[in-house]
C-alpha positions in Angstrom: 5.7 -31.0 -48.4 7.5 -32.1 -45.2 9.0 -28.6 -44.8 5.6 -27.0 -45.2 4.1 -29.4 -42.6 6.9 -28.6 -40.2 6.3 -24.9 -40.6 2.6 -25.2 -40.1 3.0 -27.3 -37.0 4.2 -24.3 -35.0 1.1 -23.0 -33.2 -1.2 -20.7 -35.2 1.5 -19.7 -37.7 -0.8 -20.7 -40.7 -3.4 -18.1 -39.7 -0.7 -15.4 -39.0 1.4 -15.9 -42.1 -0.9 -17.5 -44.7 -0.4 -20.5 -47.0 1.4 -18.5 -49.8 4.1 -17.2 -47.5 4.6 -20.6 -45.8 4.8 -22.3 -49.3 7.4 -19.8 -50.3 9.4 -20.4 -47.2 9.2 -24.2 -47.8 10.3 -23.8 -51.4 13.3 -21.6 -50.3 14.2 -24.2 -47.7 14.2 -27.0 -50.2 16.5 -25.0 -52.5 18.9 -24.1 -49.7 19.2 -27.7 -48.6 19.6 -29.0 -52.1 22.5 -26.6 -52.6 24.2 -27.6 -49.4 23.9 -31.4 -49.6 27.2 -33.2 -50.3 28.0 -36.9 -50.4 29.1 -37.1 -46.8 26.8 -34.5 -45.2 25.6 -37.0 -42.6 29.1 -37.4 -41.2 30.7 -34.0 -41.6 29.9 -31.7 -38.7 30.9 -28.6 -40.7 28.5 -29.4 -43.6 25.6 -30.0 -41.1 26.4 -26.8 -39.3 26.4 -24.9 -42.6 23.0 -26.3 -43.4 21.6 -25.4 -40.0 23.0 -21.9 -40.4 21.4 -21.5 -43.9 18.0 -22.7 -42.6 18.1 -20.4 -39.6 19.1 -17.4 -41.7 16.3 -18.2 -44.3 13.7 -18.5 -41.6 14.8 -15.2 -40.0 14.7 -13.5 -43.4 11.1 -14.6 -43.8 10.1 -13.5 -40.3 9.5 -17.1 -39.1 8.2 -17.8 -36.5 6.0 -14.7 -36.5 6.1 -12.7 -33.3 2.5 -12.4 -32.1 3.1 -8.9 -30.7 3.9 -7.7 -34.3 0.5 -8.8 -35.6 -1.7 -7.3 -32.9 
């Protein structure tokens, strides 16, 4: 739910992308993070960097945040 809330908090993204797409993105984010978490992820820069990279790649894959010029 926290991922969904964070996604929706970005301007009018909810109206542009819709609840279903945002819920799918949030689900994919949870799966990506679960797969990346290790015991010492809070202290290992490489693990944190890999998690950030996966999140950014996933968001780009889903077209988030939407470019307003594409939807007009």
